C-alpha positions as CSV (number, residue, x, y, z in Angstrom):
1,X,2.9,-77.0,109.0
2,X,-0.1,-79.8,108.3
3,X,-1.0,-80.5,104.7
4,X,-3.8,-78.7,104.4
5,X,-2.1,-75.2,105.2
6,X,0.0,-76.1,102.9
7,X,-2.4,-76.4,100.2
8,X,-3.8,-73.4,101.6
9,X,-0.4,-71.5,101.7
10,X,-0.2,-72.4,97.9
11,X,-3.9,-71.7,96.9
12,X,-3.5,-68.1,98.5
13,X,0.3,-68.0,96.5
14,X,-1.6,-68.5,93.2
15,X,-4.2,-66.5,93.7
16,X,-2.1,-63.8,94.6
17,X,-0.5,-64.2,91.5
18,X,-3.1,-64.3,89.8
19,X,-4.8,-60.9,91.3
20,X,-0.9,-59.4,90.7
21,X,-1.2,-60.5,87.4
22,X,-4.5,-59.1,86.4
23,X,-3.8,-56.0,87.7
24,X,-0.4,-55.3,86.0
25,X,-2.5,-56.2,82.8
26,X,-5.4,-54.1,83.4
27,X,-2.6,-51.4,84.3
28,X,-0.9,-52.3,81.2
29,X,-4.1,-51.9,78.8
30,X,-5.3,-48.6,80.1
31,X,-2.4,-47.1,79.9
32,X,-2.5,-48.7,76.3
33,X,-5.8,-47.0,75.5
34,X,-5.2,-43.6,77.5
35,X,-2.2,-43.6,75.0
36,X,-4.2,-44.6,71.9
37,X,-6.7,-41.8,72.9
38,X,-4.3,-39.3,73.5
39,X,-2.6,-40.2,70.1
40,X,-6.2,-40.2,68.4
41,X,-6.6,-36.5,69.8
42,X,-2.9,-35.3,69.1
43,X,-4.1,-36.3,65.6
44,X,-7.4,-35.0,65.0
45,X,-6.2,-32.2,66.7
46,X,-3.3,-31.7,63.5
47,X,-5.3,-32.9,61.3
48,X,-8.1,-29.6,62.4
49,X,-5.4,-27.2,62.4
50,X,-4.5,-28.8,58.8
51,X,-8.2,-28.2,57.7
52,X,-8.2,-24.7,59.1
53,X,-5.4,-23.4,56.9
54,X,-5.9,-25.0,54.2
55,X,-9.5,-22.8,54.4
56,X,-7.6,-19.6,55.1
57,X,-5.2,-20.2,52.5
58,X,-8.3,-21.3,49.7
59,X,-10.4,-18.2,51.3
60,X,-6.8,-15.6,50.6
61,X,-6.3,-17.3,47.5
62,X,-10.1,-16.7,46.4
63,X,-10.0,-12.6,48.0
64,X,-7.1,-12.3,46.1
65,X,-8.5,-13.8,42.8
66,X,-11.7,-11.8,43.1
67,X,-9.3,-8.1,43.7
68,X,-7.0,-8.9,41.1
69,X,-9.7,-9.5,37.8
70,X,-11.3,-6.0,39.3
71,X,-7.8,-4.6,39.3
72,X,-7.7,-6.1,35.8
73,X,-10.9,-4.2,35.4
74,X,-9.4,-1.0,36.2
75,X,-5.8,-1.5,33.9
76,X,-8.4,-1.7,30.7
77,X,-10.2,1.3,31.4
78,X,-6.8,3.2,31.7
79,X,-5.6,1.5,28.3
80,X,-8.5,2.4,26.3
81,X,-7.4,6.2,26.6
82,X,-3.9,5.5,26.8
83,X,-3.4,7.7,24.5
84,X,-4.7,11.0,26.3
85,X,-2.5,10.2,29.3
86,X,-0.4,13.0,28.4
87,X,-3.1,15.7,27.8
88,X,-4.6,15.0,31.8
89,X,-2.5,18.4,33.0
90,X,-3.2,20.3,30.0
91,X,-5.8,22.9,29.5
92,X,-5.9,22.4,25.7
93,X,-5.2,18.1,25.4
94,X,-3.7,17.4,22.3
95,X,-6.7,14.9,21.7
96,X,-10.0,15.5,22.2
97,X,-11.1,17.1,25.7
98,X,-13.2,14.2,26.2
99,X,-10.9,11.9,25.5
100,X,-8.9,13.6,28.7
101,X,-11.2,13.7,30.9
102,X,-12.4,9.9,30.4
103,X,-8.0,8.7,31.1
104,X,-8.4,11.6,34.6
105,X,-11.5,9.0,35.5
106,X,-9.2,6.4,34.7
107,X,-6.2,7.2,36.3
108,X,-8.1,7.8,39.4
109,X,-9.7,4.2,39.3
110,X,-6.2,3.1,38.8
111,X,-5.4,4.8,42.3
112,X,-8.0,4.0,43.7
113,X,-7.8,0.3,43.2
114,X,-4.1,1.0,44.9
115,X,-6.1,1.9,48.2
116,X,-8.8,-0.6,48.4
117,X,-8.9,-4.2,46.0
118,X,-4.5,-4.4,46.3
119,X,-4.7,-5.2,49.7
120,X,-7.0,-8.1,49.4
121,X,-3.5,-9.7,47.5
122,X,-1.0,-11.1,49.2
123,X,1.5,-11.3,46.4
124,X,4.0,-9.0,47.5
125,X,5.7,-8.7,44.0
126,X,2.3,-8.3,42.2
127,X,1.2,-5.3,45.0
128,X,4.6,-3.7,44.2
129,X,4.5,-3.9,40.0
130,X,0.5,-2.5,40.7
131,X,1.5,1.0,42.4
132,X,5.1,1.3,40.4
133,X,2.1,1.4,37.2
134,X,-0.2,3.7,39.1
135,X,3.4,6.1,40.2
136,X,4.4,6.1,36.1
137,X,0.9,7.2,35.1
138,X,0.5,10.0,37.5
139,X,4.0,10.9,36.2
140,X,2.9,11.4,32.4
141,X,-0.3,12.3,33.3
142,X,0.4,15.0,36.0
143,X,3.8,15.8,36.8
144,X,4.8,15.8,33.0
145,X,8.2,13.7,33.6
146,X,9.3,12.6,29.6
147,X,7.1,15.3,28.1
148,X,9.2,15.7,25.6
149,X,9.0,12.7,23.6
150,X,5.3,12.0,24.3
151,X,4.8,8.9,21.6
152,X,8.0,7.1,23.7
153,X,5.5,8.3,26.8
154,X,2.2,7.1,25.9
155,X,4.4,3.1,24.8
156,X,6.1,2.8,28.0
157,X,3.2,3.3,29.9
158,X,1.3,1.0,28.0
159,X,3.8,-2.1,28.2
160,X,4.3,-1.2,31.9
161,X,0.4,-1.6,32.3
162,X,0.5,-5.1,30.0
163,X,3.7,-6.3,32.3
164,X,1.6,-5.8,35.3
165,X,-1.7,-7.1,33.2
166,X,0.2,-10.4,32.5
167,X,1.3,-10.5,36.6
168,X,-2.1,-10.1,37.7
169,X,-3.5,-13.1,35.3
170,X,-0.9,-15.1,36.4
171,X,-1.8,-14.9,40.0
172,X,-5.3,-15.3,39.0
173,X,-3.9,-18.6,37.2
174,X,-1.9,-19.6,40.0
175,X,1.4,-19.7,37.3
176,X,4.8,-17.7,38.3
177,X,4.5,-14.4,37.8
178,X,6.8,-12.8,34.9
179,X,10.5,-12.0,35.9
180,X,11.5,-9.0,37.6
181,X,12.5,-6.0,35.9
182,X,13.1,-2.5,36.3
183,X,10.0,0.1,35.6
184,X,10.7,2.3,32.6
185,X,13.0,6.4,33.2
186,X,10.4,8.0,31.6
187,X,13.3,11.1,30.5
188,X,15.7,8.8,29.3
189,X,17.2,9.9,26.6
190,X,16.6,7.3,24.4
191,X,13.9,7.4,21.5
192,X,13.5,3.5,21.9
193,X,9.8,2.4,24.1
194,X,9.9,0.2,27.3
195,X,9.7,-4.0,27.0
196,X,9.8,-6.5,29.1
197,X,12.6,-8.3,28.4
198,X,9.9,-11.6,28.1
199,X,6.8,-11.0,27.1
200,X,3.2,-13.3,26.3
201,X,2.8,-14.0,22.9
202,X,-0.3,-12.9,22.6
203,X,1.3,-9.4,22.8
204,X,2.2,-9.6,19.2
205,X,-0.8,-10.6,17.8
206,X,-2.7,-7.5,16.1
207,X,-6.1,-9.2,17.7
208,X,-5.0,-8.5,20.7
209,X,-4.3,-4.9,20.5
210,X,-1.1,-4.2,21.6
């Protein structure tokens, strides 16, 4: 092989090596770029999904809070007329007919809340406590359960209403709900009114009306 032929062969080999090396470099760079783009796209998708979930949680909480406030208003309406709760089904009420009729309206409002606003509340425990209060109010008012002890009927309903009120307030505040306790048994033999084992401090405050 002549000198020039050898030089040409070496040059072609070097050129081929350079081209192959360059091609590999380009392929590696392209692979890294594609990998980076894929990773960024995956991250963006995950961040978007997380943002959507956060928005959904925020919207659910807002709806739940609004519903809890509305239910608290319904509870307050019934609370104002609780002394007439045992008179709801009576033709001749112990107190006035006006008070009896107002108590009936408040009970209807309480029941409507159970089939409207309550569905916006996501907390199962809070929903069940509200439903139990509706049952309790109708047991006293229309079914006359525990009618032999009027004063205890009123206090049982009053204290359980406050227990549900405390639960809804906790829901609004984002704090833990008060611990579970069984509702009062209206036709029990004891005279002592029902009360949850743990009550908020303001229940003992005369200004609170408890």
